[in-house]
C-alpha positions as CSV (number, residue, x, y, z in Angstrom):
1,M,-34.2,-62.9,-20.0
2,V,-34.5,-66.3,-21.4
3,N,-33.2,-69.5,-19.8
4,M,-31.2,-72.2,-21.4
5,E,-34.2,-74.4,-22.2
6,D,-35.9,-71.6,-24.0
7,C,-32.8,-70.7,-25.9
8,V,-32.1,-74.2,-27.3
9,R,-35.7,-75.5,-27.5
10,S,-35.6,-75.3,-31.3
11,L,-32.4,-77.5,-31.4
12,S,-34.2,-80.5,-30.1
13,I,-37.7,-81.2,-31.1
14,D,-37.9,-84.8,-30.0
15,H,-36.5,-84.6,-26.5
16,P,-35.4,-82.0,-23.9
17,L,-31.7,-81.3,-23.9
18,D,-29.7,-82.0,-20.7
19,T,-28.3,-78.7,-19.3
20,T,-26.0,-80.4,-16.7
21,P,-22.4,-79.1,-17.3
22,K,-20.1,-82.1,-17.5
23,Y,-17.8,-82.0,-20.6
24,S,-14.4,-80.3,-20.7
25,V,-13.4,-78.3,-23.8
26,T,-11.3,-81.3,-25.0
27,Q,-14.3,-83.7,-24.6
28,A,-16.7,-81.3,-26.2
29,S,-14.3,-80.7,-29.1
30,K,-14.2,-84.4,-29.8
31,M,-17.9,-84.9,-29.5
32,V,-18.9,-82.1,-31.9
33,G,-16.0,-82.0,-34.2
34,I,-15.1,-78.4,-33.5
35,S,-11.6,-77.5,-32.5
36,E,-10.9,-76.6,-28.8
37,H,-9.6,-73.2,-30.0
38,T,-12.8,-72.5,-31.8
39,L,-14.9,-73.4,-28.8
40,R,-12.9,-71.2,-26.6
41,Y,-13.0,-68.4,-29.2
42,Y,-16.8,-68.7,-29.4
43,D,-17.0,-68.5,-25.6
44,D,-14.6,-65.5,-25.5
45,K,-16.9,-63.8,-28.0
46,N,-19.9,-64.4,-25.6
47,L,-21.6,-66.9,-28.0
48,F,-22.3,-69.4,-25.2
49,P,-24.7,-67.5,-23.0
50,F,-25.2,-70.4,-20.5
51,L,-21.8,-72.0,-20.5
52,Q,-20.7,-72.8,-17.0
53,K,-17.3,-73.1,-15.4
54,N,-16.0,-75.3,-12.6
55,E,-14.3,-74.1,-9.4
56,A,-11.0,-73.9,-11.2
57,G,-12.5,-71.7,-13.9
58,K,-12.5,-74.4,-16.6
59,R,-15.4,-74.4,-19.1
60,L,-17.9,-77.2,-18.8
61,F,-20.3,-78.0,-21.6
62,S,-23.7,-79.6,-21.3
63,E,-25.5,-81.6,-24.0
64,A,-27.4,-78.4,-24.7
65,D,-24.1,-76.4,-25.1
66,L,-22.9,-79.1,-27.5
67,Q,-26.0,-78.7,-29.7
68,W,-25.6,-74.9,-29.4
69,A,-21.9,-75.2,-30.6
70,K,-23.1,-77.1,-33.6
71,L,-25.6,-74.3,-34.4
72,L,-22.8,-71.7,-34.0
73,E,-20.5,-73.7,-36.3
74,C,-23.3,-74.0,-38.9
75,L,-23.9,-70.2,-38.7
76,S,-20.2,-69.5,-39.1
77,N,-19.9,-72.0,-42.0
78,S,-22.8,-70.3,-43.7
79,G,-21.0,-67.0,-43.7
80,L,-22.3,-65.2,-40.7
81,S,-19.7,-63.0,-39.1
82,I,-18.9,-63.1,-35.4
83,K,-20.7,-59.8,-35.0
84,E,-23.8,-61.2,-36.7
85,M,-23.6,-64.4,-34.6
86,Q,-23.4,-62.2,-31.5
87,E,-26.5,-60.4,-32.6
88,Y,-28.3,-63.7,-33.2
89,V,-27.3,-65.0,-29.7
90,E,-28.4,-61.8,-28.1
91,M,-31.8,-62.1,-29.9
92,C,-32.1,-65.6,-28.6
93,S,-31.4,-64.4,-25.1
94,V,-34.1,-61.7,-25.4
95,G,-36.8,-64.3,-26.1
96,D,-39.7,-65.0,-28.4
97,S,-40.2,-61.4,-29.4
98,T,-37.1,-61.6,-31.6
99,V,-38.2,-64.8,-33.5
100,P,-39.1,-62.8,-36.7
101,Q,-35.7,-61.1,-36.8
102,R,-33.9,-64.5,-36.2
103,F,-36.0,-66.0,-38.9
104,E,-34.9,-63.2,-41.3
105,I,-31.2,-63.7,-40.4
106,L,-31.5,-67.5,-41.2
107,K,-33.5,-66.9,-44.3
108,K,-30.9,-64.5,-45.6
109,Q,-28.2,-67.1,-45.0
110,E,-30.3,-69.7,-46.7
111,N,-30.3,-67.5,-49.8
112,V,-26.6,-67.0,-49.5
113,I,-26.0,-70.7,-49.4
114,K,-28.4,-71.4,-52.3
115,E,-26.3,-68.9,-54.4
116,Q,-23.1,-70.6,-53.4
117,I,-24.5,-74.0,-54.3
118,K,-25.6,-72.6,-57.7
119,E,-22.1,-71.2,-58.3
120,K,-20.5,-74.5,-57.2
121,K,-22.7,-76.4,-59.6
122,K,-21.4,-74.2,-62.4
123,Q,-17.8,-74.8,-61.4
124,L,-18.5,-78.5,-61.1
125,K,-20.0,-78.6,-64.6
126,L,-16.9,-76.9,-66.1
127,L,-14.6,-79.3,-64.3
128,Q,-16.5,-82.3,-65.5
129,F,-16.4,-81.0,-69.0
130,K,-12.6,-80.6,-68.8
131,L,-12.2,-84.0,-67.2
132,D,-14.3,-85.6,-70.0
133,Y,-12.1,-83.7,-72.5
134,Y,-8.9,-84.9,-71.0
135,E,-10.2,-88.5,-70.6
136,K,-11.0,-88.7,-74.3
137,W,-7.6,-87.2,-75.1
138,I,-5.8,-89.8,-72.9
139,E,-7.8,-92.6,-74.6
140,R,-6.4,-91.5,-78.0
141,L,-2.8,-91.7,-76.8
């Protein structure tokens, strides 16, 4: 089993991430721009393998957890399902032997996003054409 430092090592190349739990869900939400509900949901789905709780059972986020939350949100926004995210997190927990599989998951999502960008560019081009058309029409009025 991998520890927290191994799991998030790729998130911070320049400096080690602090793993001291100190931020409440509310504080973490404000710091990373992810709703409290989403952070709790991710935790309920076991997407925070190292998240700790205080004596009262309240979640406490470390700097490393905050960076992990940003990665989870990126994966979600790229179109990964919760199930796929769970598989990714599990692979991270297993360790370096799963790096090729994790690479493939991210490579696949990169291709998905590239296709989405391509489609959005087409949509933008059509909208710009119509805006130009209407702008010229308005000038003639």
